[in-house]
C-alpha positions as CSV (number, residue, x, y, z in Angstrom):
1,M,-90.9,-75.9,13.5
2,P,-92.3,-72.7,14.9
3,S,-92.3,-74.4,18.4
4,A,-88.6,-75.3,18.0
5,S,-87.8,-71.8,17.0
6,L,-89.7,-70.5,20.0
7,L,-87.8,-72.9,22.3
8,I,-84.5,-71.7,21.0
9,L,-85.5,-68.0,21.7
10,V,-86.6,-68.9,25.2
11,L,-83.4,-70.7,26.0
12,A,-81.4,-67.8,24.6
13,A,-83.3,-65.4,26.7
14,A,-82.8,-67.5,29.8
15,S,-79.1,-68.0,29.3
16,P,-76.9,-65.6,31.4
17,Q,-75.4,-62.6,29.6
18,A,-71.6,-62.4,29.2
19,E,-70.0,-59.7,31.5
20,P,-68.4,-56.8,29.5
21,A,-64.6,-56.7,29.6
22,S,-63.2,-54.0,31.9
23,P,-60.8,-51.5,30.3
24,P,-57.1,-52.2,31.0
25,V,-55.5,-50.2,33.8
26,P,-52.9,-47.9,32.3
27,F,-49.3,-48.5,33.4
28,Q,-48.3,-46.1,36.2
29,P,-44.5,-46.0,36.5
30,T,-42.8,-45.0,39.7
31,V,-39.7,-42.9,39.1
32,E,-37.1,-41.8,41.6
33,D,-34.1,-39.7,40.7
34,P,-31.8,-37.4,42.8
35,M,-32.1,-34.6,40.2
36,L,-35.8,-34.3,41.0
37,A,-35.0,-32.7,44.3
38,P,-35.6,-28.9,44.2
39,V,-32.7,-26.4,44.4
40,A,-31.8,-25.5,47.9
41,P,-33.3,-22.1,48.9
42,A,-31.0,-19.1,49.3
43,A,-29.6,-18.3,52.7
44,Q,-31.4,-14.9,52.6
45,Q,-34.8,-14.3,51.1
46,V,-37.1,-11.3,50.6
47,G,-40.7,-11.6,51.2
48,T,-42.3,-8.3,50.3
49,W,-41.7,-5.4,47.9
50,D,-41.3,-3.0,50.8
51,E,-38.6,-5.1,52.4
52,A,-36.7,-5.2,49.1
53,L,-37.0,-1.5,48.6
54,K,-35.8,-0.8,52.1
55,L,-32.7,-2.9,51.4
56,V,-32.1,-0.9,48.2
57,R,-32.3,2.4,50.2
58,E,-29.8,1.2,52.7
59,N,-27.3,-0.6,50.5
60,S,-27.4,0.8,47.0
61,T,-24.1,2.4,46.0
62,N,-25.7,4.1,43.0
63,L,-28.2,5.8,45.2
64,H,-25.6,6.9,47.7
65,T,-23.5,8.2,44.8
66,A,-26.4,10.3,43.5
67,E,-27.1,11.7,46.9
68,A,-23.4,12.7,47.2
69,G,-23.8,14.4,43.8
70,V,-26.5,16.6,45.2
71,Q,-24.3,17.4,48.2
72,R,-21.5,18.3,45.9
73,A,-23.8,20.5,43.8
74,D,-24.9,22.3,47.0
75,G,-21.3,22.9,47.9
76,R,-20.4,24.3,44.5
77,W,-23.4,26.7,44.7
78,R,-22.3,27.9,48.1
79,Q,-18.8,28.5,46.8
80,A,-20.2,30.6,44.0
81,L,-22.4,32.6,46.3
82,S,-19.4,33.4,48.5
83,A,-18.0,35.6,45.7
84,L,-21.0,37.9,46.0
85,L,-21.2,38.1,49.8
86,P,-19.0,40.1,52.2
87,N,-15.7,38.5,53.1
88,A,-14.2,39.4,56.5
89,R,-10.8,38.3,57.8
90,L,-8.9,38.9,61.0
91,T,-5.2,38.3,61.3
92,A,-3.4,38.4,64.7
93,S,0.4,38.1,65.4
94,V,2.8,38.3,68.2
95,S,6.4,39.3,67.5
96,Y,9.5,39.4,69.9
97,D,12.8,41.1,69.3
98,V,15.4,38.5,70.3
99,L,18.4,40.9,70.2
100,N,16.7,43.8,72.1
101,P,14.0,42.1,74.3
102,D,13.8,44.9,76.9
103,T,13.8,47.9,74.5
104,P,10.3,48.6,73.2
105,S,10.3,49.9,69.7
106,A,8.8,53.2,68.7
107,S,6.8,53.9,65.7
108,P,5.6,57.1,64.0
109,T,2.1,56.1,64.7
110,A,2.8,56.1,68.4
111,A,4.6,59.4,68.4
112,G,2.9,62.1,70.4
113,T,0.5,59.8,72.1
114,G,2.6,59.1,75.1
115,R,2.5,55.4,74.3
116,T,5.1,53.0,73.3
117,L,4.9,49.6,71.7
118,T,5.0,46.7,73.9
119,S,7.6,43.9,73.9
120,P,6.6,41.3,72.7
121,L,4.4,43.2,70.3
122,G,0.9,42.1,69.4
123,T,-0.6,43.1,66.1
124,A,-4.2,42.6,64.7
125,T,-5.3,43.3,61.2
126,A,-9.0,43.2,60.1
127,S,-10.1,43.4,56.5
128,L,-13.5,43.4,54.8
129,T,-14.3,43.1,51.1
130,Q,-17.6,43.4,49.3
131,S,-18.3,42.9,45.6
132,V,-20.4,45.6,44.1
133,V,-20.4,44.8,40.4
134,D,-19.2,41.4,39.2
135,V,-21.1,40.0,36.3
136,S,-18.9,36.9,36.1
137,A,-19.7,35.9,39.7
138,W,-23.4,36.3,39.1
139,R,-23.2,34.1,36.0
140,G,-21.2,31.6,38.0
141,L,-23.9,31.4,40.6
142,S,-26.5,30.9,37.9
143,S,-24.4,28.0,36.5
144,T,-24.1,26.3,39.8
145,S,-27.9,26.7,40.4
146,A,-28.5,24.8,37.2
147,G,-26.1,22.2,38.4
148,Q,-28.1,21.8,41.6
149,K,-31.2,21.3,39.6
150,G,-29.5,18.7,37.4
151,A,-28.1,16.8,40.5
152,V,-31.6,16.6,42.0
153,A,-33.0,15.4,38.8
154,S,-30.2,12.8,38.5
155,L,-31.1,11.5,42.0
156,Q,-34.7,11.2,40.9
157,D,-33.7,9.3,37.8
158,T,-31.4,7.0,39.8
159,R,-34.4,6.2,42.1
160,R,-36.5,5.4,39.0
161,R,-33.9,3.2,37.5
162,L,-33.3,1.4,40.8
163,T,-37.0,0.8,41.1
164,L,-37.2,-0.6,37.6
165,G,-34.0,-2.7,38.1
166,L,-35.3,-4.1,41.4
167,A,-38.7,-5.0,39.8
168,Q,-36.9,-6.7,36.9
169,T,-34.6,-8.7,39.1
170,L,-37.5,-9.8,41.3
171,V,-39.5,-10.9,38.2
172,A,-36.5,-12.7,36.8
173,T,-35.8,-14.5,40.0
174,V,-39.5,-15.6,40.4
175,A,-39.5,-16.7,36.7
176,A,-36.3,-18.7,37.2
177,E,-37.8,-20.4,40.3
178,R,-40.9,-21.3,38.3
179,A,-38.8,-22.5,35.3
180,A,-36.7,-24.7,37.6
181,E,-40.0,-26.3,38.8
182,I,-41.2,-26.8,35.2
183,N,-37.8,-28.4,34.3
184,R,-38.3,-30.9,37.1
185,V,-41.8,-31.7,36.0
186,G,-40.4,-32.2,32.5
187,L,-37.7,-34.6,33.7
188,R,-40.2,-36.6,35.7
189,Q,-42.4,-36.9,32.7
190,A,-39.4,-38.0,30.6
191,L,-38.5,-40.6,33.2
192,E,-42.1,-41.9,33.2
193,R,-42.0,-42.2,29.4
194,S,-38.7,-44.1,29.7
195,A,-40.2,-46.5,32.2
196,L,-43.2,-47.0,30.0
197,T,-41.0,-47.7,27.0
198,Q,-38.8,-50.1,29.0
199,R,-42.0,-51.9,30.2
200,S,-43.2,-52.1,26.6
201,F,-39.9,-53.5,25.5
202,E,-39.9,-56.2,28.2
203,L,-43.4,-57.2,26.9
204,G,-42.2,-57.3,23.3
205,A,-44.3,-54.4,22.1
206,S,-41.3,-52.2,21.3
207,N,-37.7,-52.6,20.2
208,Q,-34.4,-51.4,21.4
209,L,-34.5,-48.3,19.2
210,D,-37.6,-47.1,21.1
211,V,-35.7,-47.5,24.4
212,V,-32.7,-45.5,23.1
213,R,-34.9,-42.7,21.7
214,V,-36.7,-42.2,25.0
215,S,-33.4,-42.4,27.0
216,Q,-32.0,-39.7,24.8
217,D,-35.1,-37.5,25.6
218,V,-34.3,-38.1,29.3
219,A,-30.8,-36.8,28.8
220,V,-32.1,-33.7,27.0
221,A,-34.5,-33.1,30.0
222,R,-31.6,-33.4,32.4
223,G,-29.6,-30.9,30.5
224,A,-32.4,-28.4,30.5
225,L,-32.8,-28.9,34.3
226,V,-29.1,-28.3,34.9
227,S,-29.2,-25.2,32.8
228,G,-32.3,-23.9,34.5
229,D,-30.8,-24.4,37.9
230,E,-27.8,-22.4,37.0
231,Q,-30.0,-19.7,35.6
232,L,-31.8,-19.6,38.9
233,R,-28.6,-19.2,40.9
234,R,-27.5,-16.4,38.6
235,A,-30.9,-14.7,39.1
236,R,-30.5,-14.9,42.8
237,E,-27.0,-13.4,42.6
238,A,-28.3,-10.6,40.4
239,L,-31.0,-9.9,43.0
240,G,-28.4,-9.9,45.7
241,V,-26.4,-7.3,43.8
242,S,-29.5,-5.2,43.2
243,L,-30.2,-5.2,46.9
244,G,-26.7,-4.2,47.8
245,F,-25.2,-7.6,48.9
246,D,-22.3,-9.6,47.7
247,H,-24.2,-12.9,48.0
248,A,-27.2,-14.5,46.4
249,V,-30.7,-13.6,47.7
250,G,-33.8,-15.5,47.0
251,V,-37.5,-14.7,46.9
252,S,-39.8,-16.1,49.5
253,P,-42.5,-18.5,48.2
254,A,-45.1,-16.1,49.8
255,F,-43.9,-13.2,47.6
256,Q,-46.9,-11.8,45.6
257,L,-45.7,-11.0,42.1
258,Q,-49.1,-10.0,40.8
259,G,-49.2,-7.0,43.0
260,L,-45.8,-5.7,41.9
261,V,-47.3,-3.0,39.6
262,D,-49.5,-1.7,42.4
263,N,-46.5,-1.7,44.8
264,A,-44.5,0.3,42.2
265,R,-47.4,2.8,41.9
266,A,-47.2,3.3,45.7
267,V,-43.6,4.8,45.5
268,C,-43.7,6.3,42.0
269,A,-46.2,8.6,40.2
270,P,-46.9,8.9,36.5
271,L,-45.6,11.9,34.6
272,D,-47.7,14.5,32.9
273,A,-45.4,14.5,29.9
274,V,-42.4,12.5,28.7
275,N,-40.3,15.7,28.6
276,S,-40.6,16.0,32.3
277,R,-38.8,12.6,32.9
278,A,-35.9,13.1,35.4
279,D,-33.1,12.1,33.0
280,L,-34.2,14.7,30.4
281,V,-34.6,17.3,33.1
282,A,-31.0,16.5,34.3
283,A,-29.7,16.7,30.7
284,R,-31.4,20.1,30.1
285,A,-30.0,21.4,33.4
286,Q,-26.5,20.3,32.2
287,V,-27.0,22.4,29.1
288,D,-28.1,25.4,31.1
289,A,-25.2,25.0,33.5
290,A,-22.7,24.8,30.6
291,H,-24.3,27.8,28.9
292,D,-24.0,29.9,32.0
293,S,-20.5,28.7,32.6
294,K,-19.5,29.9,29.1
295,R,-21.2,33.2,29.8
296,Q,-19.2,33.4,33.1
297,A,-16.0,32.9,31.2
298,S,-17.0,35.6,28.7
299,A,-17.8,38.0,31.5
300,G,-14.2,37.8,32.6
301,Y,-13.5,40.5,30.0
302,L,-15.6,42.9,31.9
303,P,-14.3,45.2,34.8
304,T,-15.3,44.6,38.4
305,L,-16.0,47.0,41.2
306,G,-15.6,46.2,44.9
307,L,-15.2,47.8,48.3
308,T,-12.5,47.0,50.8
309,S,-11.9,48.1,54.3
310,N,-8.8,47.5,56.4
311,T,-7.8,48.3,60.0
312,V,-4.6,47.7,61.9
313,G,-4.1,47.7,65.7
314,Y,-1.2,46.9,68.1
315,T,-0.5,46.6,71.8
316,T,0.9,49.7,73.6
317,D,2.2,50.7,77.0
318,P,0.3,52.1,78.8
319,G,-3.1,50.8,77.7
320,F,-4.2,47.6,76.1
321,G,-3.6,48.9,72.6
322,R,-4.8,51.3,69.9
323,V,-6.1,51.3,66.4
324,A,-3.4,52.7,64.1
325,T,-5.2,52.9,60.8
326,W,-8.7,52.3,59.3
327,N,-9.3,52.9,55.6
328,I,-12.1,52.3,53.1
329,A,-11.4,52.0,49.4
330,A,-13.3,51.4,46.2
331,V,-11.4,49.0,43.9
332,L,-12.0,49.0,40.2
333,T,-10.3,46.1,38.3
334,V,-10.0,46.2,34.6
335,P,-8.6,43.1,32.8
336,I,-6.3,44.0,30.0
337,W,-4.3,40.9,29.0
338,E,-4.0,37.5,30.5
339,G,-1.9,35.8,27.8
340,G,-5.0,34.3,26.1
341,L,-6.2,32.4,29.2
342,R,-9.6,33.9,29.1
343,E,-10.0,33.2,25.4
344,G,-9.0,29.5,25.9
345,L,-11.5,29.3,28.8
346,V,-14.3,30.6,26.7
347,R,-13.5,28.1,23.9
348,E,-13.3,25.2,26.3
349,R,-16.7,26.0,27.9
350,A,-18.3,26.5,24.5
351,G,-17.2,23.0,23.7
352,V,-18.7,21.7,26.9
353,E,-22.0,23.4,26.1
354,R,-22.1,21.8,22.7
355,Q,-21.4,18.4,24.2
356,A,-24.2,18.9,26.7
357,A,-26.6,19.9,23.9
358,E,-25.7,16.8,21.9
359,A,-26.1,14.6,25.0
360,L,-29.5,16.1,25.6
361,E,-30.6,15.4,22.0
362,S,-29.3,11.8,22.2
363,A,-31.1,11.3,25.5
364,R,-34.4,12.7,24.1
365,R,-34.2,10.3,21.1
366,D,-33.5,7.3,23.4
367,V,-36.4,8.2,25.7
368,E,-38.8,8.6,22.8
369,I,-37.9,5.1,21.5
370,E,-37.9,3.6,25.0
371,V,-41.4,5.0,25.8
372,A,-42.9,3.9,22.5
373,R,-41.4,0.4,22.9
374,A,-42.7,0.1,26.5
375,R,-46.2,1.2,25.5
376,R,-46.2,-1.3,22.6
377,G,-44.7,-4.0,24.8
378,V,-47.8,-4.6,26.9
379,E,-49.9,-5.4,23.9
380,V,-47.2,-7.7,22.4
381,A,-46.8,-9.5,25.8
382,E,-50.6,-10.0,26.1
383,A,-50.8,-11.5,22.6
384,L,-47.8,-13.8,23.3
385,V,-49.4,-15.0,26.5
386,K,-52.6,-15.8,24.6
387,T,-50.8,-17.8,21.9
388,A,-48.6,-19.5,24.5
389,V,-51.8,-20.7,26.4
390,E,-53.2,-22.1,23.2
391,S,-50.0,-23.8,22.2
392,R,-49.6,-25.3,25.7
393,D,-53.1,-26.7,25.7
394,L,-52.5,-28.3,22.2
395,A,-49.2,-29.7,23.3
396,D,-50.7,-31.2,26.4
397,R,-53.5,-32.8,24.4
398,T,-51.1,-34.1,21.8
399,D,-48.9,-35.6,24.5
400,R,-51.8,-37.4,26.2
401,L,-53.1,-38.8,22.9
402,T,-49.6,-39.9,21.8
403,R,-48.9,-41.6,25.1
404,R,-52.2,-43.4,25.0
405,A,-51.6,-44.5,21.5
406,F,-48.1,-45.8,22.5
407,E,-49.7,-47.7,25.4
408,V,-52.1,-49.6,23.1
409,G,-49.4,-50.2,20.5
410,R,-50.5,-47.7,17.9
411,G,-47.8,-45.2,18.2
412,G,-44.0,-45.1,18.0
413,S,-41.3,-44.0,20.4
414,L,-40.4,-41.1,18.0
415,D,-43.9,-39.6,18.4
416,L,-43.7,-40.1,22.1
417,V,-40.4,-38.3,22.4
418,Q,-41.4,-35.4,20.2
419,S,-44.7,-34.8,21.9
420,G,-42.9,-34.9,25.3
421,A,-40.3,-32.4,24.2
422,A,-43.0,-30.1,22.7
423,L,-44.9,-30.2,26.0
424,R,-41.9,-29.3,28.0
425,Q,-41.1,-26.4,25.7
426,A,-44.7,-25.2,25.7
427,D,-44.8,-25.2,29.6
428,L,-41.6,-23.2,29.8
429,T,-42.7,-20.8,27.1
430,L,-46.0,-20.2,28.9
431,V,-44.3,-19.5,32.1
432,L,-41.8,-17.0,30.5
433,R,-44.6,-15.3,28.6
434,E,-46.6,-14.7,31.8
435,F,-43.6,-13.2,33.5
436,E,-42.8,-11.1,30.5
437,L,-46.3,-9.7,30.7
438,V,-45.8,-8.6,34.3
439,Q,-42.4,-7.1,33.3
440,A,-43.9,-5.3,30.3
441,R,-46.6,-3.7,32.6
442,L,-43.9,-2.6,35.0
443,D,-41.7,-1.2,32.2
444,A,-44.7,0.7,30.7
445,F,-45.4,2.4,34.0
446,L,-41.9,3.1,35.3
447,T,-40.7,4.3,31.9
448,E,-43.0,7.3,32.3
449,A,-42.9,7.7,36.1
450,R,-41.2,9.8,38.8
451,C,-39.9,8.1,41.9
452,D,-39.4,10.3,45.1
453,W,-38.9,7.6,47.7
C-alpha cells in the first residue's frame, strides 16, 4: 500500500496545474450627450490682472465720478479763496445822443480844462476791492479745504472698492468656470452609472426600480449643470459691468488666479492703522467741513472791513481822454437785522454737522466689524478647505467602493445614486472652498489697504 500511495503522489505531482481564473474586466460604458459640451467662451476675455485694472481705469463710471468730485472740491475752494483776494473790474461804454448828435455835451468836470466831451461819448470805470477783515470768508475757506481733503479721500476709497470689487468678480468668474466643468464631470459620471445600471438590468442582475433611480439621478445632474451654466453667464456679465462694459466678459484660461493677492499688493499698500482708511478719513473731513461751515454762518454776525477804489474816465476833445475821478475808501459793514436769515443758516448747518458726525460714527463701527470679519475669514476659509478636502476624498472612496459593489451584485441602485450625488456635491464644495480662501485673503488685505493707482 505504501507503493500505491507513492504512485498517487507522483501522478498528482506530474499532472498539469489548473490556470488561475483572470479577474473580470469592469464594464466601461461610453456616453455621449450634447449637454457635455462646454459653455461657449465669451466674445471678450481678460488674460491678466493688469489688463483688467487698465479697463477699470478707462471705463469705470464710479472712478470718473469720484475724480469729478475732486474737481468740484477744487472749484469750491477757489471760489472761497476769491473772497479774500483783490477783485478788480473794468467797465467801458459808448453812448450816442440821437437827438443832438453834433452837439458835444459839457460837464462840470470838463469845465475850465478847455476840453469838451466827444460825441459819441466813451466812458471807462475801474474798480478794485480788497477784503481786510472778514472772519466768515476765512472760515468758508477752511470749510472748503476740508471738503478738498474729503474728496481726495473719497477718490482713494473708490479706488480701493473698485480693486476689491474687480478681484471679487474675477474670483467669482473663475469659480463659475470651474463649477461648470465639475457639473459636466458629474453629469458624465451619472450617465455612466445609468449605462451601468441599464447593462445590469439587461443581464438580469437589477430591476426596473434601479434603472428609474439612476435615471432620476441623471436628471438631477442635468439640472445642476443648467443652473451652473446660468451662474457662469451671470458671473461673466458681472465682470463685464465691473470692467465698464455693457456685455459679458470672460476670463482667459491662462489667467493666474493664485497670484491675485500679489497683484493687488502691487497697486495697494497696507495701512498703518484702521483709522487711516480712506472712507474714515473722508467721513472725518466731512465733519470738519460741516463744523467750519457752521462757524462761517455764525461769523456772519461779525462786521467786515474792506477797501475799495474807483476811477472814472471819458473821452474828450481835444485829447484822447481824461480821468475825472479816483477815490479810495474804507468800508465797514455791520450786520444788524436780516429777518432771521442768519439764525436759520446757523441752525441748518448745525444739523448738517450733527448728521456728518453720526455718519462718521456709523462708518467707524462698520469698518471695525468689517476688519474683524476679514481677519477671521482667512482662518475660517482655511479650515473649510481642509474639511472639504477630507470630505471629497471620503466621497470619492465611497463612490468607487459602491460602484464596485454594484458591479459584482452586492450593492443596490439606491446606494449607487446616493454615493454619486455625494461625490458631485463634495467636488463642488471643494472648488468653492478653494476660491473662497483666495477671496478671503484678498478681503483681508484690501480691507486694510490704500490704493493710489
